[in-house]
C-alpha positions as CSV (number, residue, x, y, z in Angstrom):
1,M,-0.2,0.0,-0.2
2,E,1.4,3.7,-1.0
3,D,2.8,5.6,2.2
4,G,0.1,8.1,2.3
5,I,-3.1,5.6,1.8
6,Q,-4.5,4.3,4.8
7,N,-6.8,1.4,5.5
8,S,-10.1,3.5,6.6
9,S,-8.4,5.2,9.3
10,F,-8.0,9.3,9.1
11,Q,-5.4,10.9,8.9
12,E,-4.9,14.8,8.6
13,P,-3.4,15.7,5.6
14,A,-1.2,18.1,5.5
15,D,-1.9,20.7,2.9
16,I,-4.6,19.3,0.0
17,K,-5.4,22.3,-2.5
18,L,-7.0,22.3,-5.4
19,S,-5.9,22.8,-9.0
20,P,-7.9,24.9,-11.4
21,A,-8.6,22.1,-13.3
22,G,-9.5,20.5,-10.1
23,L,-12.4,23.0,-9.5
24,S,-13.3,23.1,-13.1
25,F,-14.2,19.5,-12.4
26,L,-16.0,20.0,-9.1
27,A,-17.9,23.0,-10.5
28,S,-18.9,20.6,-13.4
29,A,-19.5,17.8,-11.5
30,A,-22.0,20.4,-9.0
31,K,-23.8,20.9,-11.6
32,W,-24.6,17.6,-13.4
33,A,-25.5,16.2,-10.1
34,N,-28.1,19.4,-9.3
35,F,-29.5,18.7,-12.8
36,L,-29.9,15.2,-12.0
37,A,-31.3,15.8,-8.8
38,I,-33.6,18.3,-10.2
39,V,-34.9,16.1,-12.6
40,C,-35.3,13.1,-10.4
41,F,-37.1,15.1,-7.9
42,I,-39.6,16.4,-10.6
43,F,-40.3,12.6,-12.1
44,I,-40.5,11.5,-8.1
45,G,-43.3,13.9,-8.1
46,I,-45.0,12.9,-11.6
47,S,-44.6,9.5,-10.3
48,A,-46.1,10.1,-7.0
49,I,-49.4,11.9,-8.5
50,T,-49.9,9.3,-10.8
51,M,-49.7,6.7,-7.7
52,V,-52.1,8.7,-5.5
53,S,-54.7,9.0,-8.5
54,L,-54.0,5.2,-9.5
55,V,-54.8,4.6,-5.3
56,F,-58.0,7.2,-5.0
57,G,-59.1,6.1,-8.4
58,A,-58.7,2.4,-8.4
59,S,-62.2,2.1,-5.9
60,A,-64.1,4.3,-8.7
61,L,-62.7,1.2,-11.8
62,S,-65.4,-1.4,-12.8
63,L,-63.8,-4.2,-13.4
64,G,-65.3,-7.3,-14.7
65,A,-65.8,-10.6,-12.7
66,D,-63.9,-12.3,-14.8
67,E,-60.5,-9.8,-14.4
68,Y,-57.6,-10.7,-12.8
69,V,-56.6,-7.6,-11.1
70,T,-58.7,-6.2,-8.7
71,A,-59.1,-2.5,-7.1
72,G,-57.8,-3.6,-4.0
73,A,-54.4,-5.1,-5.7
74,L,-54.1,-1.6,-7.9
75,S,-54.3,0.5,-4.5
76,T,-51.9,-1.9,-2.9
77,F,-49.2,-1.5,-5.6
78,G,-49.7,2.0,-5.8
79,V,-49.4,2.7,-2.1
80,L,-46.1,0.1,-2.1
81,Y,-44.9,2.7,-5.4
82,L,-45.3,5.0,-3.2
83,L,-42.9,3.8,-0.1
84,F,-40.8,3.1,-2.9
85,L,-40.4,6.4,-4.1
86,A,-40.4,8.1,-0.8
87,F,-37.6,5.9,-0.3
88,F,-35.7,7.0,-3.0
89,C,-35.5,10.4,-2.4
90,L,-32.9,10.0,0.0
91,P,-29.8,9.3,-2.5
92,I,-30.9,12.0,-4.8
93,Y,-31.5,14.3,-2.1
94,Y,-27.5,13.7,-0.6
95,L,-26.7,14.3,-4.6
96,Y,-28.7,17.6,-4.6
97,N,-26.6,18.2,-1.4
98,F,-23.6,17.4,-2.7
99,G,-24.3,19.6,-6.1
100,S,-25.3,23.1,-3.8
101,K,-22.3,22.2,-1.5
102,A,-20.1,22.0,-3.9
103,K,-21.2,25.1,-5.6
104,K,-20.8,27.2,-2.5
105,A,-17.5,25.7,-1.8
106,I,-15.8,26.6,-5.0
107,E,-17.6,30.0,-4.7
108,N,-16.5,31.0,-0.8
109,R,-13.4,28.8,-1.4
110,D,-15.0,26.6,1.8
111,S,-13.0,23.7,2.9
112,I,-15.5,22.9,5.4
113,Q,-18.1,23.3,2.6
114,L,-16.5,21.0,0.1
115,E,-16.1,18.6,3.3
116,L,-19.7,18.5,3.8
117,C,-20.5,18.4,-0.1
118,L,-17.6,14.6,0.0
119,D,-19.7,13.7,3.1
120,A,-22.8,14.0,1.0
121,L,-21.5,12.2,-2.0
122,K,-20.0,9.4,0.0
123,K,-23.7,9.0,1.4
124,H,-25.2,9.3,-1.8
125,Y,-23.2,6.3,-3.5
126,K,-23.6,4.2,0.3
127,F,-26.8,4.3,-0.1
128,I,-26.6,3.2,-4.1
129,G,-23.8,0.6,-3.3
130,I,-26.1,-1.1,-0.8
131,M,-29.2,-1.1,-3.0
132,V,-26.8,-2.7,-5.3
133,I,-26.0,-5.4,-3.2
134,I,-29.9,-5.7,-1.9
135,T,-30.7,-6.0,-5.2
136,I,-28.0,-8.6,-6.2
137,A,-29.0,-10.8,-3.3
138,F,-32.6,-10.8,-4.2
139,N,-32.1,-11.5,-7.9
140,F,-29.7,-14.6,-7.0
141,M,-32.4,-16.0,-4.5
142,G,-34.8,-15.1,-7.4
143,L,-32.5,-17.4,-9.7
144,V,-32.3,-20.2,-6.6
145,V,-36.4,-20.5,-6.0
146,G,-36.7,-20.9,-10.3
147,V,-34.3,-23.5,-10.1
148,V,-35.7,-24.7,-7.3
149,L,-39.0,-24.8,-8.9
150,G,-38.6,-25.8,-12.0
151,I,-36.6,-29.2,-10.8
152,S,-39.3,-29.7,-8.4
153,D,-41.9,-29.1,-11.3
154,A,-39.7,-31.5,-13.2
155,F,-39.7,-34.0,-10.7
156,A,-43.8,-33.9,-10.4
157,G,-44.5,-34.1,-14.2
158,V,-42.5,-37.8,-14.3
């Protein structure tokens, strides 16, 4: 391992300064982060309005007796989707915080704001990383369940 890099322990650096190119890269990343966060918040808002209308409008649907989807199932799906949207507001909030705090750090040459923006970026990626791990685990469990059910179905058909 290199001399200046430690595992996860914090060592106070002698002095860290960003070059003009580094500040430019940070400013560009902050602009894109704010843009993406705002677009995501708009998408979440539109999706939430759609799901609220589904939840309240599902009872007004007149589905025939032969339909597979009931109004209760649509309402349940709508409520679960609203919870899913609320859950994903957190990483988008962290992304927005990164962008806004990075902009303040650059404008004011404030190292505290720079630390706060990097902390928000760390929280954003930590959240996304945990969600990727959970998604991989669910996919793996689905694969195992599918294989087990396929094998049991093959033996039941013999």
